[in-house]
C-alpha positions in Angstrom: 0.0 0.0 0.0 1.4 3.4 -1.0 2.0 6.0 1.6 2.4 9.7 1.2 4.4 12.4 3.0 3.3 16.0 2.5 5.7 18.8 3.4 5.0 22.5 4.0 7.6 24.4 2.0 8.6 27.5 4.0 10.2 26.8 7.3 10.5 23.1 6.6 12.3 22.6 3.3 13.5 26.2 2.7 13.5 29.4 4.8 12.1 32.5 3.0 10.9 34.4 6.0 13.5 37.1 5.5 12.2 37.8 2.0 8.6 37.9 3.1 9.5 40.3 5.9 11.4 42.6 3.7 8.6 42.7 1.0 5.8 43.3 3.4 7.9 45.9 5.3 8.5 47.8 2.1 4.8 47.8 1.3 3.9 48.8 4.9 6.3 51.7 4.8 4.9 53.0 1.5 1.4 53.2 3.2 2.8 54.5 6.6 1.7 51.3 8.4 3.6 50.1 11.4 5.0 46.7 10.8 7.6 44.6 12.8 8.8 41.0 13.3 6.1 40.2 15.8 3.4 41.0 13.3 5.3 39.2 10.6 5.2 36.0 12.8 1.4 36.1 12.6 1.6 35.8 8.9 3.3 32.4 8.8 1.3 29.8 6.9 -1.4 32.4 6.1 -2.5 33.3 2.6 -1.3 36.5 0.9 -4.8 38.3 1.2 -5.3 37.1 4.8 -1.7 38.4 5.6 -2.6 41.8 4.0 -5.7 42.1 6.2 -3.5 41.4 9.4 -1.1 44.2 8.2 -4.1 46.6 7.5 -5.1 46.3 11.1 -2.7 49.2 11.7 -3.7 51.1 8.6 -5.1 54.6 9.2 -5.7 56.0 5.7 -8.6 56.3 3.5 -10.8 53.1 3.1 -9.4 50.6 0.5 -11.4 48.9 -2.2 -11.1 45.2 -2.8 -9.4 46.1 -6.1 -6.8 48.3 -4.3 -6.1 45.5 -1.8 -5.5 43.1 -4.7 -3.0 45.6 -6.2 -1.2 45.9 -2.9 -0.9 42.1 -2.5 0.3 41.8 -6.0 2.9 44.6 -5.5 4.2 42.8 -2.3 4.4 39.6 -4.3 6.4 41.2 -7.2 8.9 42.5 -4.6 9.0 39.2 -2.9 9.7 37.4 -6.2 12.6 39.8 -6.9 14.1 38.8 -3.5 13.5 35.1 -4.3 15.8 35.4 -7.3 18.7 35.6 -4.7 17.9 31.9 -3.7 20.3 29.1 -4.8 20.6 25.4 -4.3 22.8 26.3 -1.3 19.6 27.4 0.5 18.6 23.7 0.9 20.7 21.7 3.3 22.3 18.4 2.4 20.3 16.9 5.3 17.0 17.9 3.6 18.1 16.6 0.2 19.5 13.4 1.5 16.4 12.7 3.7 14.0 13.3 0.8 16.0 11.0 -1.5 16.0 8.2 1.1 12.3 8.5 1.8 11.5 8.1 -1.9 14.0 5.1 -2.0 11.9 3.6 0.7 8.8 3.9 -1.4 7.1 7.0 -0.1 5.3 9.4 -2.4 6.3 13.0 -1.6 4.3 16.2 -2.1 4.5 19.9 -1.2 1.5 21.4 0.6 2.0 25.1 0.7 -0.2 28.2 0.8 2.4 30.0 -1.3 1.7 30.7 -5.0 5.4 30.7 -5.5 6.2 27.2 -4.5 7.1 26.0 -8.0 9.4 29.0 -8.6 11.1 28.5 -5.2 11.8 24.8 -5.9 13.2 25.7 -9.3 15.5 28.3 -7.8 16.9 25.7 -5.3 16.9 22.9 -7.8 14.6 20.7 -5.8 11.6 20.2 -8.1 12.5 16.6 -8.9 12.5 15.7 -5.2 8.7 15.8 -5.2 5.9 13.8 -7.0 3.3 16.5 -6.8 2.9 20.1 -5.7 -0.3 21.5 -4.1 0.0 25.3 -3.4 -1.7 28.6 -3.4 -2.6 28.3 -7.1 -5.0 25.3 -6.6 -6.7 26.2 -3.3 -9.2 28.8 -2.2 -8.8 28.5 1.6 -5.5 28.8 3.6 -4.4 26.8 6.6 -5.8 26.0 9.2 -8.3 24.8 6.5 -7.1 21.4 5.3 -7.7 22.0 1.6 -4.0 22.2 0.5 -3.2 18.9 2.2 -6.4 17.2 1.0 -5.6 18.3 -2.6 -2.0 17.1 -2.2 -3.2 13.6 -1.2 -5.6 13.6 -4.1 -2.8 14.5 -6.5 -0.7 11.7 -5.1 -3.7 9.3 -5.4 -3.3 8.3 -1.8 -6.1 8.3 0.9 -5.7 11.0 3.5 -5.4 8.5 6.3 -2.3 7.1 4.6 -0.6 10.5 4.5 1.7 12.4 7.0 2.3 16.0 7.0 5.5 17.8 8.1 4.8 21.3 9.3 6.5 24.1 11.4 3.4 26.2 12.0 0.5 25.5 14.4 -2.1 26.5 11.7 -0.4 23.8 9.4 -0.7 21.2 12.2 -4.4 22.1 12.7 -4.9 21.7 9.0 -3.2 18.3 8.9 -5.4 17.1 11.8 -8.5 18.4 10.2 -7.5 16.4 7.1 -7.2 13.2 9.1 -3.4 13.0 8.5 -0.5 12.2 10.8 0.9 15.6 12.0 4.6 15.9 12.4 5.8 19.1 14.0 9.3 20.6 13.4 10.7 23.9 14.5 8.1 26.1 16.1 5.4 23.4 15.8 7.6 20.8 17.6 6.2 22.0 20.9 2.5 22.1 19.8 0.3 19.8 21.9 -1.7 18.6 18.8 1.3 17.0 17.0 1.5 13.2 16.6 5.2 13.1 15.9 7.9 15.5 17.3 10.9 16.1 14.9 14.0 17.6 16.4 15.8 17.5 13.0 14.6 16.9 9.5 16.6 13.7 9.4 14.4 12.3 12.3 11.9 11.5 9.5 14.0 8.5 8.7 13.4 7.1 12.2 9.6 7.5 11.9 9.2 6.3 8.3 11.1 3.1 7.9 
């Protein structure tokens, strides 16, 4: 019976927090909105438009139309993509590459489950596209985590039932989404201390102990 492992991208496979922060900060500064790293932490695992709404909590200007908000989000994304061009294969550790390779060798199907619309672009930049069988990202979902849609779609793309899939996440919203999808929730990084996880990972290579 085939089994699947679905990985969040940012904070698990790669770390693009610094680029997100710089791009949101640039946009916030243009609109005179206060923005710092504490607010930025609230945006982890959240869709682009929902992230914008969090930032606009501090906005004091004239009311913004839905169209203006779309333009703001698009402007942030263009800035972010410019920063992403700085990424190289060196942004993925050997530990991550070797672990993914070994999991596939053991017969697991691997997918990305990310709210980002830039997942494919990032994987191309770091030369990791071939490590995954399928990609479920912000381009094929309408609801962001903690809604389970991105993981449910990933399992569908892999052709594997949800109960035969595990999710690797670093954000609590992602763990909640995995649990809502009926999948095994593996927490790494910030999510390793979350009380809803099924598996605690101290390092990425710990996956090899869990998935023999």
